[in-house]
Structure formats: structure tokens, C-alpha cells
C-alpha positions in Angstrom: 153.0 5.5 -21.1 151.3 8.5 -19.4 152.3 10.0 -16.1 148.7 9.4 -14.9 149.1 5.7 -15.6 151.7 5.6 -12.9 149.3 7.0 -10.3 146.1 5.1 -11.4 146.3 1.8 -13.0 144.3 1.8 -16.2 142.5 -1.5 -15.5 141.4 -0.2 -12.1 140.1 3.0 -13.6 138.1 1.1 -16.2 136.6 -1.2 -13.6 135.5 1.7 -11.4 133.9 3.5 -14.4 132.0 0.3 -15.4 130.4 -0.2 -12.0 126.8 1.2 -11.8 126.1 4.1 -9.5 123.6 3.8 -6.6 120.0 3.6 -7.6 117.5 6.5 -7.9 117.0 6.3 -4.1 120.6 7.1 -3.4 120.6 9.9 -6.0 117.7 11.6 -4.2 118.8 10.9 -0.7 121.8 13.3 -0.6 120.0 16.4 -1.9 117.0 15.8 0.5 119.4 15.3 3.4 121.3 18.5 2.5 118.0 20.5 2.3 116.9 19.0 5.7 120.2 19.9 7.3 120.1 23.5 5.9 116.5 23.9 7.1 117.3 22.8 10.7 120.6 24.6 11.0 120.0 27.8 9.0 116.5 28.6 8.0 114.6 27.5 11.1 116.7 29.5 13.6 116.6 32.6 11.4 112.8 32.4 11.3 112.6 32.0 15.1 114.8 35.1 15.5 112.6 37.1 13.2 109.5 36.0 15.1 111.1 37.1 18.4 112.1 40.4 16.9 108.6 41.1 15.6 107.2 40.3 19.1 109.7 42.6 20.8 108.7 45.4 18.4 105.0 44.9 19.1 105.6 45.1 22.9 107.6 48.3 22.5 106.1 51.2 24.5 106.9 54.8 25.6 109.6 55.0 28.3 111.4 51.8 27.2 115.1 52.0 27.0 116.3 50.7 23.6 119.5 50.0 21.7 119.4 50.4 17.9 121.3 48.4 15.3 123.7 51.4 14.9 124.6 51.3 18.6 122.6 54.3 19.7 120.9 53.9 23.1 118.0 56.0 24.2 114.5 56.2 25.6 111.4 55.8 23.4 109.3 59.0 23.4 106.9 58.4 20.5 105.8 55.3 18.6 104.3 55.5 15.1 103.2 52.7 12.8 106.6 52.5 11.0 108.8 54.9 13.0 109.8 55.6 16.6 111.3 58.6 18.2 114.2 58.0 20.7 115.5 60.6 23.1 119.3 60.1 23.2 120.1 63.1 25.4 118.3 66.0 27.0 116.1 67.5 24.3 117.8 65.5 21.6 115.4 63.3 19.7 116.0 61.0 16.8 113.6 59.2 14.5 114.3 55.6 13.5 112.5 52.9 11.7 111.0 50.4 14.1 113.1 47.6 12.6 116.3 49.4 13.6 115.7 48.6 17.2 117.9 45.7 18.2 117.2 45.3 21.9 115.0 46.6 24.7 117.3 47.3 27.6 116.4 46.7 31.3 114.9 49.8 33.0 117.6 52.0 34.6 120.4 50.8 32.2 121.0 54.3 30.7 120.9 56.1 34.0 123.7 53.8 35.4 125.9 54.3 32.4 
């Protein structure tokens, strides 16, 4: 007698193994449902955020107050195709990739800080 026989009756285990699994429809239903759930809870919101970020970068103009991904806040002084120049203090300018801009701040935010 095996220790496993005490936990699971051998006749019950054999009967469970002999029962046929769900048909092809049930076998495909779970992966399709998981993919749909992943799409609506992970992929779709991320694509929406990317679209909003691209739109924000396209609207970026000189004089906008921005916050970068690194936490540096400043005023946009120059905009190129791939890079922007941000003035972080008097006569202190830094160049960043456009994608590094996280948020456009409301006007007057940096003066009040």
C-alpha cells in the first residue's frame, strides 16, 4: 500500500482519468478568453497611453513648462525633430529626446515653486 493510496482512492483516480475531457470548443475557449482579457486589461490601455503621449508631444511648443521622465522641470526653449532644449534655470539649458518629456505642466507652475 502506498501513502498516496490513503489520500486518493485508486478506483476514484482511475475513473477520473477515464472520463473524456471537454470537446475541442472547450479546449479553445480558455486560450481565447485569456487573450481577450489580456487585450482589454493590458494591451489596449497601453496603446491608449502611447497615443495620448504622442499627441502631447506633437502639441509641444516653445514656452511650455514640462516635466521629464527623470524629474527635471523646465521651460521649452527650442524644439527639433527628435530633441528639445529645456531651460531649467537662468542660462542653464539641457537637451532631451522628445520622448523623455513625461508631462506638460500648467502655465506658472515653475514660478510658484
